[in-house]
PLY file of the C-alpha trace (Angstrom):
ply
format ascii 1.0
element vertex 388
property float x
property float y
property float z
element edge 387
property int vertex1
property int vertex2
end_header
0.00 0.00 0.00
1.26 3.46 -0.91
2.36 5.74 1.93
-0.25 8.21 0.61
-2.93 5.96 2.07
-4.03 5.82 5.69
-3.19 2.60 7.57
-6.10 0.36 8.51
-7.29 0.35 12.10
-7.04 -3.04 13.81
-10.39 -4.84 13.99
-10.49 -4.55 17.77
-10.02 -0.77 17.48
-12.90 -0.56 15.00
-15.10 -2.63 17.33
-14.36 -0.16 20.16
-15.67 2.86 18.20
-19.08 4.35 19.04
-21.94 2.53 17.34
-22.78 5.37 14.95
-19.14 5.67 13.92
-19.10 2.01 12.87
-21.95 2.64 10.44
-19.86 3.02 7.30
-22.84 3.44 4.95
-25.60 5.81 6.10
-28.46 7.46 4.23
-28.56 11.23 4.59
-30.94 13.61 2.86
-28.66 14.46 -0.05
-27.49 10.91 -0.65
-26.25 7.53 0.54
-23.10 8.39 2.43
-19.83 6.39 2.53
-17.60 7.08 5.55
-14.93 4.43 6.08
-12.31 7.15 6.63
-12.97 9.06 9.85
-11.15 11.82 11.69
-10.42 15.44 10.84
-7.89 18.01 12.12
-9.69 21.14 10.87
-11.35 21.73 14.24
-14.64 23.44 13.31
-16.49 23.73 16.64
-19.90 23.06 15.09
-18.82 19.82 13.35
-21.42 17.05 13.14
-18.73 14.65 14.42
-19.79 15.68 17.93
-22.99 13.69 17.45
-21.16 10.54 16.34
-18.75 10.40 19.27
-15.88 11.25 16.94
-14.95 14.80 17.91
-11.65 13.78 19.51
-10.61 11.82 16.39
-8.38 14.44 14.80
-6.21 12.08 12.73
-7.96 10.35 9.81
-8.19 6.59 10.25
-9.39 3.83 7.92
-11.99 1.37 9.18
-11.60 -0.91 6.15
-10.07 -0.96 2.68
-11.54 1.20 -0.07
-12.47 -1.88 -2.11
-14.36 -3.39 0.83
-16.11 -0.07 1.50
-17.27 0.26 -2.11
-18.60 -3.29 -2.01
-20.58 -2.45 1.12
-21.96 0.60 -0.65
-23.07 -1.04 -3.89
-24.49 -4.10 -2.06
-26.36 -1.97 0.46
-30.14 -2.41 0.60
-30.61 1.29 -0.19
-28.31 1.42 -3.23
-29.75 1.50 -6.73
-27.34 1.69 -9.71
-27.51 4.95 -11.70
-30.22 6.28 -9.39
-29.20 6.64 -5.72
-27.33 9.91 -5.08
-24.06 9.25 -3.24
-21.81 11.20 -0.89
-18.20 10.34 -0.07
-16.53 11.29 3.26
-19.06 13.97 4.14
-19.69 12.99 7.76
-16.39 12.51 9.58
-13.48 13.86 7.54
-12.63 16.10 4.59
-12.10 14.18 1.33
-9.21 16.38 0.18
-7.07 16.21 3.30
-3.56 15.04 2.38
-4.10 11.62 3.97
-7.61 11.15 2.63
-7.29 12.30 -0.97
-6.06 8.98 -2.40
-8.90 7.11 -0.71
-11.38 9.49 -2.34
-9.97 8.81 -5.79
-9.81 5.06 -5.14
-13.54 5.11 -4.36
-14.44 7.35 -7.31
-12.35 5.34 -9.77
-13.90 2.08 -8.54
-17.44 3.42 -8.93
-16.66 4.99 -12.30
-15.02 1.77 -13.47
-18.37 0.05 -12.90
-19.86 2.57 -15.37
-22.24 3.88 -12.75
-23.87 7.22 -13.55
-25.07 8.10 -10.04
-24.76 11.60 -8.63
-21.70 11.79 -6.35
-21.44 14.75 -3.94
-17.99 15.60 -2.59
-18.02 18.28 0.12
-14.75 20.01 1.02
-13.11 23.06 2.52
-9.56 21.80 1.99
-6.79 22.73 -0.44
-7.32 21.40 -3.98
-4.54 21.05 -6.53
-4.67 21.26 -10.31
-3.95 17.53 -10.42
-7.07 16.90 -8.31
-9.22 18.72 -10.85
-7.64 16.80 -13.72
-8.25 13.47 -12.00
-11.86 14.39 -11.33
-12.30 15.40 -14.93
-10.99 12.03 -16.07
-14.03 10.27 -14.59
-16.28 9.29 -17.46
-19.58 8.15 -15.98
-20.32 9.52 -12.51
-22.06 12.88 -12.17
-19.60 14.49 -9.76
-20.38 17.70 -7.89
-17.84 19.48 -5.69
-19.46 21.46 -2.89
-17.06 23.99 -1.38
-18.01 24.74 2.22
-17.56 28.45 2.86
-18.79 30.34 5.92
-16.65 33.45 6.19
-16.58 32.96 9.98
-13.76 35.06 11.43
-13.79 33.69 14.98
-10.90 31.20 15.03
-12.26 29.56 18.18
-15.21 28.39 16.13
-13.60 27.89 12.75
-9.79 27.81 12.85
-9.47 26.72 9.20
-9.04 29.84 7.01
-11.94 30.48 4.64
-9.48 31.82 2.09
-8.25 28.28 1.43
-11.64 27.10 0.23
-12.06 30.27 -1.83
-8.85 29.46 -3.71
-9.94 25.85 -4.18
-13.33 26.91 -5.54
-11.81 29.31 -8.02
-9.23 26.74 -9.14
-11.81 23.99 -9.65
-14.27 26.20 -11.54
-11.59 27.67 -13.81
-10.64 24.32 -15.38
-11.60 24.29 -19.05
-14.05 21.73 -20.47
-14.73 20.10 -17.12
-17.29 17.34 -16.60
-17.67 17.83 -12.85
-19.64 20.76 -11.43
-18.97 23.20 -8.58
-21.19 24.67 -5.87
-20.51 27.43 -3.34
-21.84 25.71 -0.21
-22.48 28.76 1.96
-22.79 27.36 5.46
-23.34 27.51 8.34
-24.94 30.95 8.42
-25.34 32.09 12.03
-26.86 35.43 13.17
-24.28 37.64 14.85
-21.38 35.54 13.62
-21.15 35.76 9.84
-24.24 37.64 8.68
-23.06 41.25 8.50
-23.62 43.20 5.31
-19.94 42.67 4.46
-20.25 38.89 4.91
-23.28 38.74 2.63
-21.66 40.94 0.02
-18.54 38.78 -0.01
-20.57 35.62 -0.58
-22.49 37.30 -3.41
-19.18 38.04 -5.15
-17.86 34.52 -4.54
-20.96 33.06 -6.18
-19.47 34.15 -9.51
-16.90 31.36 -9.13
-19.37 28.50 -8.89
-21.99 26.85 -11.07
-24.57 27.32 -8.29
-24.81 28.57 -4.71
-26.63 27.02 -1.74
-27.16 28.67 1.63
-28.08 26.92 4.84
-27.85 27.27 8.59
-26.42 25.53 11.62
-27.08 22.08 13.02
-27.12 22.99 16.71
-27.53 19.67 18.47
-27.24 18.96 22.21
-23.69 17.59 21.87
-22.54 20.71 20.02
-24.17 23.02 22.57
-22.44 21.15 25.39
-19.09 21.63 23.65
-19.74 25.35 23.21
-20.59 25.79 26.88
-17.65 23.69 28.10
-15.23 25.79 26.05
-16.71 29.21 26.73
-17.78 29.77 23.12
-20.58 32.25 22.34
-23.77 30.20 22.10
-25.62 31.09 18.88
-29.06 30.03 20.13
-30.74 29.48 23.48
-32.01 26.05 22.48
-31.02 23.17 20.24
-32.92 21.61 17.34
-32.91 18.40 15.28
-33.01 20.43 12.06
-30.84 23.19 10.67
-31.62 26.67 11.96
-32.18 29.45 9.41
-34.14 32.31 11.04
-36.72 34.07 8.90
-35.03 37.48 9.13
-31.68 35.99 8.09
-33.18 34.33 5.04
-34.86 37.58 4.08
-31.58 39.49 4.24
-29.80 36.84 2.17
-32.41 36.89 -0.55
-32.43 40.69 -0.63
-28.64 40.83 -0.97
-28.49 38.17 -3.68
-31.16 39.96 -5.64
-28.43 42.58 -6.18
-25.58 40.16 -6.90
-23.39 40.52 -10.02
-25.06 39.65 -13.30
-22.59 36.80 -13.88
-23.18 35.26 -10.44
-24.53 31.76 -10.10
-28.17 31.15 -9.11
-29.04 30.76 -5.43
-30.85 27.73 -3.99
-32.28 26.85 -0.59
-31.71 23.10 -0.92
-28.58 21.13 -1.77
-30.26 18.64 -4.08
-31.86 21.50 -6.03
-28.45 23.00 -6.75
-26.82 19.65 -7.54
-29.59 18.76 -9.96
-29.48 22.21 -11.57
-25.76 22.11 -12.34
-26.25 18.79 -14.16
-29.36 20.03 -16.01
-31.61 17.48 -14.29
-34.80 17.75 -12.19
-34.40 17.72 -8.42
-34.01 14.16 -7.17
-35.54 15.12 -3.81
-38.77 16.23 -5.46
-38.92 19.67 -3.84
-41.02 21.04 -6.68
-44.21 20.27 -4.76
-43.07 22.67 -2.03
-43.52 25.67 -4.23
-42.34 28.31 -1.73
-38.89 26.75 -2.04
-38.87 27.34 -5.79
-39.49 31.08 -5.94
-35.78 31.80 -6.38
-35.05 29.02 -8.91
-34.21 29.75 -12.56
-37.22 29.42 -14.85
-35.61 26.70 -16.97
-34.97 24.61 -13.87
-38.55 25.05 -12.73
-39.71 23.72 -16.11
-37.47 20.65 -15.76
-38.79 19.90 -12.27
-42.40 20.51 -13.30
-42.13 18.01 -16.16
-40.66 15.37 -13.83
-43.05 15.97 -10.92
-45.38 13.00 -10.40
-47.56 12.43 -7.35
-47.31 8.75 -6.37
-50.26 6.63 -5.38
-50.37 4.76 -2.04
-49.75 1.55 -4.00
-46.59 3.01 -5.57
-45.33 4.10 -2.16
-45.83 0.66 -0.65
-44.34 -0.99 -3.73
-41.20 1.16 -3.42
-40.97 0.29 0.29
-41.54 -3.44 -0.21
-37.83 -4.24 -0.52
-36.96 -2.57 2.80
-37.36 -4.59 6.01
-37.13 -1.34 8.01
-40.17 0.05 6.16
-42.47 -2.89 6.91
-44.48 -0.88 9.46
-44.95 2.20 7.27
-48.43 3.64 6.91
-49.38 6.32 4.39
-51.59 8.91 6.09
-51.93 11.54 3.36
-50.76 12.34 -0.16
-51.00 15.80 -1.70
-49.27 17.58 -4.54
-46.72 18.81 -1.99
-45.73 15.58 -0.27
-46.71 12.16 1.01
-47.04 11.92 4.78
-46.19 8.61 6.42
-45.64 7.19 9.87
-44.21 3.97 11.27
-40.69 4.35 9.87
-37.98 3.63 12.48
-35.56 6.33 11.26
-34.95 8.94 8.58
-32.99 6.55 6.37
-35.84 4.59 4.71
-37.66 7.90 4.24
-34.72 9.25 2.27
-34.62 6.07 0.18
-38.30 6.44 -0.73
-37.87 10.14 -1.45
-35.07 9.48 -3.93
-36.75 6.40 -5.36
-39.87 8.40 -6.24
-38.31 11.89 -6.61
-41.13 13.10 -4.40
-41.18 14.54 -0.90
-41.87 11.98 1.86
-42.61 13.50 5.28
-42.75 11.82 8.66
-46.02 12.68 10.40
-44.13 12.86 13.71
-41.94 15.70 12.38
-44.16 17.95 10.25
-42.72 20.27 7.62
-44.12 23.74 8.15
-44.95 25.97 5.22
-42.17 28.42 4.27
-39.67 26.90 6.73
-39.76 23.49 5.08
-37.30 21.12 6.72
-35.91 23.78 9.06
-36.06 24.29 12.79
-38.84 26.37 14.33
-36.24 28.68 15.91
-36.44 32.13 14.35
-39.83 31.42 12.76
-42.01 31.54 15.86
-44.01 34.52 14.62
-44.27 33.42 11.00
-47.72 32.77 9.60
-48.37 29.40 7.93
0 1
1 2
2 3
3 4
4 5
5 6
6 7
7 8
8 9
9 10
10 11
11 12
12 13
13 14
14 15
15 16
16 17
17 18
18 19
19 20
20 21
21 22
22 23
23 24
24 25
25 26
26 27
27 28
28 29
29 30
30 31
31 32
32 33
33 34
34 35
35 36
36 37
37 38
38 39
39 40
40 41
41 42
42 43
43 44
44 45
45 46
46 47
47 48
48 49
49 50
50 51
51 52
52 53
53 54
54 55
55 56
56 57
57 58
58 59
59 60
60 61
61 62
62 63
63 64
64 65
65 66
66 67
67 68
68 69
69 70
70 71
71 72
72 73
73 74
74 75
75 76
76 77
77 78
78 79
79 80
80 81
81 82
82 83
83 84
84 85
85 86
86 87
87 88
88 89
89 90
90 91
91 92
92 93
93 94
94 95
95 96
96 97
97 98
98 99
99 100
100 101
101 102
102 103
103 104
104 105
105 106
106 107
107 108
108 109
109 110
110 111
111 112
112 113
113 114
114 115
115 116
116 117
117 118
118 119
119 120
120 121
121 122
122 123
123 124
124 125
125 126
126 127
127 128
128 129
129 130
130 131
131 132
132 133
133 134
134 135
135 136
136 137
137 138
138 139
139 140
140 141
141 142
142 143
143 144
144 145
145 146
146 147
147 148
148 149
149 150
150 151
151 152
152 153
153 154
154 155
155 156
156 157
157 158
158 159
159 160
160 161
161 162
162 163
163 164
164 165
165 166
166 167
167 168
168 169
169 170
170 171
171 172
172 173
173 174
174 175
175 176
176 177
177 178
178 179
179 180
180 181
181 182
182 183
183 184
184 185
185 186
186 187
187 188
188 189
189 190
190 191
191 192
192 193
193 194
194 195
195 196
196 197
197 198
198 199
199 200
200 201
201 202
202 203
203 204
204 205
205 206
206 207
207 208
208 209
209 210
210 211
211 212
212 213
213 214
214 215
215 216
216 217
217 218
218 219
219 220
220 221
221 222
222 223
223 224
224 225
225 226
226 227
227 228
228 229
229 230
230 231
231 232
232 233
233 234
234 235
235 236
236 237
237 238
238 239
239 240
240 241
241 242
242 243
243 244
244 245
245 246
246 247
247 248
248 249
249 250
250 251
251 252
252 253
253 254
254 255
255 256
256 257
257 258
258 259
259 260
260 261
261 262
262 263
263 264
264 265
265 266
266 267
267 268
268 269
269 270
270 271
271 272
272 273
273 274
274 275
275 276
276 277
277 278
278 279
279 280
280 281
281 282
282 283
283 284
284 285
285 286
286 287
287 288
288 289
289 290
290 291
291 292
292 293
293 294
294 295
295 296
296 297
297 298
298 299
299 300
300 301
301 302
302 303
303 304
304 305
305 306
306 307
307 308
308 309
309 310
310 311
311 312
312 313
313 314
314 315
315 316
316 317
317 318
318 319
319 320
320 321
321 322
322 323
323 324
324 325
325 326
326 327
327 328
328 329
329 330
330 331
331 332
332 333
333 334
334 335
335 336
336 337
337 338
338 339
339 340
340 341
341 342
342 343
343 344
344 345
345 346
346 347
347 348
348 349
349 350
350 351
351 352
352 353
353 354
354 355
355 356
356 357
357 358
358 359
359 360
360 361
361 362
362 363
363 364
364 365
365 366
366 367
367 368
368 369
369 370
370 371
371 372
372 373
373 374
374 375
375 376
376 377
377 378
378 379
379 380
380 381
381 382
382 383
383 384
384 385
385 386
386 387
């Protein structure tokens, strides 16, 4: 094995990891996620690794070989060739860290060698090289999207990794001629009082010129993250935690107002990741957000037409047929279907819901966690006075 690769953890060390950390393949909203490399030195205080018991894992470590990991992915009950959107190393490391980069390309080359045409999302804030862009461009089948995480947060206690690094990587990746992959300015996490001044918003509007699309979103502020903030004397962004991302109504309004005045050559702005990913590949949204029309009021007209043509409301029979192959969806009951979404209950977790959503390209909502109008899929925080 090349020294560019990370040594494998002994089996007993893998067995000692927290249960969630041992889940190498996990379904998340934007895709089926592969995470057999875990650990990150970038030190962002709000990192989702807190919730997986992995915050103290600063050195990347390999739980299994890349070949074994890809086999687990393509044999997974949720995987469908050419259809299931995929994510690589988006939960517990950065895919372009020096020790992780070769594992990323091993996975991508393996998947591409199988002539799979699935979406693959690669989220990074690390330093890219010209050779990285050339290797990505050599992939012939996968629909690869690079999402460059940029926040503009200046407080080094919260985000010690310089934002300027990801800005350079974004500009480098987008400047490559005749590229097959696509780029997105992943503007996150936006937090009131931290990175939402007029100067912060103006800077992001300018940076959007260097991407094929721009997405904005807020902060996952879970209990584990709040505990870390308090233990380390960090300024707490909110008085309470939430299971969903927090994007207050006033913040969204200011973002939309500022981007309405962005440069004429800037990329379009989206509220949802899958909307942007689908747009940059000239495809309808694989999450079926078109039914939630208040999400679409900032989308380009041509993209709206694509999504409208693809939008199909499933019948209860089609929902149950799609769920039939999933043991963890055996108890699902369909309670309502409208042009916006299908509402179900009886699913044990979010993962089968995401599978059904991507399988049908239609919104599937859990009745236990309703999606409110206008703040679809976001926390209630900051929307308490909003009218439905």
